[in-house]
C-alpha positions in Angstrom: 171.4 19.6 175.6 169.0 21.9 173.9 169.5 22.6 170.2 169.2 25.9 168.6 166.3 25.9 166.2 167.8 26.1 162.7 166.6 28.3 159.9 164.5 26.3 157.4 166.7 24.1 155.4 165.6 24.0 151.8 166.0 20.6 150.0 166.9 21.0 146.4 166.1 17.9 144.3 169.2 17.0 142.5 167.9 13.9 141.0 169.4 13.1 137.6 169.6 9.9 135.6 172.3 8.5 133.4 174.6 5.5 133.1 177.2 4.8 135.7 180.7 5.9 135.4 182.5 3.5 133.1 185.9 1.9 133.6 188.0 3.4 130.8 191.3 2.0 129.5 193.3 5.1 129.4 196.2 4.9 126.9 199.6 5.9 128.3 200.4 9.5 127.5 202.8 10.3 124.7 205.8 11.9 126.2 208.6 13.7 124.4 212.2 13.1 125.5 212.2 16.0 128.0 209.0 14.9 129.6 210.3 11.3 129.9 213.4 12.6 131.8 211.2 14.7 134.1 208.9 11.8 134.9 211.8 9.4 135.4 213.3 11.9 137.9 210.1 12.1 139.8 209.6 8.4 139.8 213.1 8.0 141.2 212.3 10.5 144.0 209.1 8.5 144.8 211.2 5.3 144.9 213.6 6.9 147.4 210.8 8.3 149.6 209.0 4.9 149.5 212.2 3.1 150.5 212.7 5.7 153.3 216.1 6.6 151.9 215.3 10.3 152.6 212.4 12.4 153.7 209.8 13.6 151.3 210.5 17.1 149.8 207.8 19.6 150.6 208.4 22.9 148.8 204.7 23.4 148.4 201.8 22.1 150.5 199.3 19.7 148.9 195.9 18.5 150.1 194.0 15.5 148.7 190.2 14.9 148.7 189.1 11.7 146.9 185.5 10.6 146.1 184.2 7.1 145.4 181.8 6.5 142.6 180.6 3.1 141.3 182.0 1.9 138.0 181.8 -1.1 135.8 183.5 -4.5 136.3 183.5 -4.2 140.0 185.9 -1.2 139.9 185.5 2.1 141.8 186.0 5.4 140.0 187.9 7.8 142.2 187.8 11.5 141.0 190.0 13.6 143.3 190.9 17.2 144.1 194.4 18.2 144.9 194.7 21.6 146.6 198.0 23.3 145.9 199.1 25.8 148.6 202.2 27.4 147.3 203.7 28.7 144.1 205.6 26.9 141.4 207.9 29.4 139.6 208.5 27.6 136.3 206.0 25.7 134.2 204.7 23.3 133.1 204.7 21.5 136.4 205.1 17.7 136.2 202.9 15.5 138.3 203.6 11.8 138.8 201.1 9.6 140.7 201.8 6.1 141.9 199.2 3.8 143.6 200.6 1.0 145.7 198.9 -1.8 147.7 199.0 -1.3 151.4 201.5 -4.2 151.8 203.8 -3.1 148.9 207.5 -3.6 149.3 210.3 -1.3 148.0 213.2 -2.6 145.9 216.1 -3.8 148.0 219.1 -6.1 148.2 219.0 -9.4 150.1 222.4 -11.0 150.4 220.8 -14.4 151.3 219.3 -14.6 147.8 222.6 -14.3 145.9 224.2 -17.4 144.2 227.3 -17.7 142.1 228.8 -20.4 139.9 231.5 -21.0 142.6 228.9 -22.0 145.1 228.1 -25.0 143.0 231.6 -26.5 143.0 231.8 -30.0 144.5 228.0 -30.5 144.4 227.7 -33.4 142.0 223.9 -33.2 141.7 223.9 -29.5 140.8 223.8 -28.4 137.2 225.5 -25.1 136.4 222.7 -23.1 134.9 223.2 -19.4 134.5 219.4 -18.9 135.2 220.1 -19.9 138.8 222.7 -17.2 139.4 220.9 -14.5 141.4 222.2 -11.0 142.2 220.3 -10.5 145.4 218.4 -7.5 144.0 214.7 -7.8 145.0 212.3 -6.0 142.8 209.6 -3.7 144.2 206.1 -5.0 144.5 202.6 -3.8 144.7 202.4 -1.1 142.0 198.7 -0.9 140.9 198.4 2.2 138.9 200.4 5.2 137.7 199.5 8.5 136.1 201.4 11.4 134.6 200.3 15.0 134.0 202.0 18.2 132.9 200.0 21.2 133.8 199.9 25.0 134.4 199.1 25.7 138.0 195.3 26.4 138.3 194.4 29.9 139.4 192.1 28.6 142.1 194.7 26.1 143.4 192.4 23.2 142.5 193.7 20.4 140.3 191.3 17.6 139.5 192.1 14.1 138.2 190.8 10.5 138.6 191.8 6.9 138.8 190.0 3.5 138.7 190.8 0.9 141.4 189.4 -2.3 142.8 188.1 -2.3 146.4 191.0 -2.6 148.8 193.6 -0.7 150.8 196.3 1.4 149.1 198.9 4.1 149.5 198.9 6.9 147.0 202.1 8.9 146.3 201.7 12.2 144.5 204.9 14.0 143.3 205.1 17.4 141.6 208.1 19.3 140.4 208.5 22.6 138.5 210.4 22.8 135.3 214.1 22.9 136.2 215.8 26.2 135.4 218.0 26.0 138.4 219.8 23.3 140.4 217.0 22.7 142.9 213.6 23.0 141.3 210.6 23.1 143.8 209.5 19.6 144.5 206.9 18.0 146.7 206.0 14.3 147.4 203.0 13.4 149.6 201.7 10.0 150.6 198.0 9.4 151.4 196.4 6.2 152.6 193.3 5.2 150.6 190.6 2.6 151.5 188.4 1.9 148.5 184.9 0.5 149.4 183.1 -2.2 147.5 180.1 -0.5 145.7 179.4 -3.5 143.4 176.6 -5.2 145.3 173.7 -4.7 147.7 172.4 -1.3 148.4 175.3 1.1 148.5 176.1 4.8 148.2 178.9 6.8 146.6 180.8 9.4 148.6 179.0 12.6 149.6 180.6 15.2 147.3 180.7 18.8 148.5 180.2 20.9 145.4 180.6 24.6 144.5 178.0 24.1 141.8 176.3 21.5 139.6 175.4 21.8 136.0 174.6 19.5 133.0 177.7 18.0 131.4 178.0 19.1 127.8 177.4 16.4 125.2 180.4 15.3 123.1 180.3 13.9 119.6 183.4 11.8 120.3 184.2 9.5 123.2 186.0 11.9 125.6 188.8 10.9 127.9 187.1 10.9 131.3 190.2 12.4 132.8 189.8 15.6 130.8 186.8 16.4 133.1 187.0 14.0 136.0 183.9 15.3 137.7 181.7 14.9 134.7 179.7 11.9 136.0 176.5 10.4 134.8 175.6 13.4 132.6 176.3 15.9 135.3 179.2 18.2 135.8 180.1 18.6 139.5 182.4 21.5 140.3 183.9 20.1 143.6 184.6 22.5 146.5 188.3 23.1 147.0 187.9 22.7 150.8 185.4 21.4 153.3 185.8 24.7 155.2 182.7 26.6 154.3 181.6 30.2 154.8 178.6 30.9 157.0 177.2 33.1 154.3 177.2 30.3 151.7 175.2 27.2 151.0 176.5 23.7 151.4 175.7 21.7 148.3 176.2 17.9 148.5 175.5 15.2 146.0 175.7 11.4 145.9 174.7 8.3 143.9 172.6 5.3 144.9 173.5 1.8 143.7 171.6 -1.5 143.5 168.1 -0.5 144.9 165.6 -3.4 144.9 162.6 -3.0 142.6 158.9 -3.2 143.7 156.0 -4.7 141.8 155.8 -1.5 139.7 159.4 -2.0 138.5 160.5 1.1 140.5 162.7 1.5 143.6 161.1 2.8 146.8 163.8 4.8 148.7 163.9 7.3 151.5 167.0 9.5 152.1 167.4 11.1 155.6 169.8 13.9 156.2 171.2 14.3 159.8 173.7 16.9 160.9 175.9 16.5 163.9 178.0 19.1 165.6 181.5 18.2 167.0 182.5 20.0 170.2 186.0 18.9 171.4 185.7 15.6 169.7 182.2 14.8 171.1 179.3 14.7 168.6 175.9 16.0 169.3 172.8 15.9 167.1 172.3 19.3 165.5 169.4 19.2 163.1 167.7 17.0 160.5 166.6 18.3 157.2 163.6 17.1 155.2 163.9 13.6 153.7 163.8 12.8 150.0 161.8 10.0 148.5 162.6 8.2 145.3 159.7 6.0 144.1 157.1 5.6 141.4 155.5 8.9 142.3 158.7 11.0 142.3 160.8 9.3 139.6 160.2 10.4 135.9 157.9 8.2 133.9 160.7 7.1 131.6 162.9 6.0 134.5 164.6 2.7 133.6 166.7 1.0 136.3 168.7 -0.9 133.7 170.2 2.2 132.3 169.5 5.0 134.8 170.8 5.7 138.3 169.7 7.9 141.1 171.6 11.0 142.1 170.4 12.7 145.3 171.5 15.7 147.2 170.7 18.9 149.0 171.6 22.6 149.1 171.7 23.7 152.7 172.0 27.4 153.8 174.7 27.7 156.6 173.5 30.9 158.2 172.0 29.1 161.2 175.1 27.0 161.8 177.3 28.3 164.6 181.0 28.4 163.6 182.6 25.0 164.2 182.9 21.4 163.0 180.1 19.2 161.7 179.3 15.9 160.1 176.5 15.2 157.7 175.2 11.7 157.5 172.9 10.5 154.7 171.0 7.3 155.4 169.0 5.7 152.5 166.4 3.1 153.4 165.3 0.6 150.7 161.7 -0.1 151.6 161.4 -2.9 149.1 164.5 -4.9 150.4 164.2 -3.6 154.0 167.9 -2.5 153.8 169.8 0.6 154.6 173.1 2.2 153.5 174.8 5.4 154.8 177.5 7.8 153.8 178.9 10.9 155.5 181.1 13.8 155.2 182.7 16.2 157.6 182.9 20.0 157.2 183.4 23.2 159.2 181.7 26.5 159.2 183.4 29.9 159.7 182.8 33.6 159.2 180.1 36.0 160.2 
């Protein structure tokens, strides 16, 4: 199949250097009595949805887009965007997030696990110990993390937040409910599966993050709660795109981080990043175009680059005017020429408009 010759794709060097995202211990939020009641009510709804006692309420529509960024202690930092499609009438809106392991079990009742004092009668070797009396109630398992937020609905429908998790497979429940001024406040509960990669060793890449814009993160005199600005990462503020559906008249800006490159004799990495676009026609992929590679080595990195405290952030800004309307996948492959190793990451997007 012949490919249309694309307009020149301009690579914008988005190479910044700063320490990796750290794993914060976020103190539990201080809640007043009204907020506690609202969170408890949302938690109960999540319990019931998790146990399949009733279907999930869906008075508004939520979308979820997580990104994976390397953090300390083997953890992965996951900033995410929740798109809110619909209107909450009363505010502030309460949000409750629960992360469960993939094999988590809901609380239930198992009659075979019950015992009573009467069951011991006639058994000479049995000691009547009240600690052995079981009700048959089986506690839920697998809760890894929880989060609570009270917020005013964002005007652009884009709510950003973040969590830290170990590599593994999870299910994430997000519940929202407007402030109750009537019997049935608008409520929504959505479950998303989540597979967290291991970014702690060997050459690896973060997610490709589609951004509306990128700017320096403002310095703060005090240690700031990372969740106040979840996409302030490594000295850079990323304004994530609300959707991967992009207008033809715009540019597509993507950024990512490189972890654990090997060092050459000069104490610098030697990396080449290749950018390959694929079109998707009816579920069948075809190569569309490649844009210019980026090189990160002793000639392109700043003189003060220190691999012990700095990391590499790469990316491109790609005009979409030459892209026919449709679905695409961008694959970034980074080759470590010192270690003779490769790593890749990709993101899907669509183009529409004139």
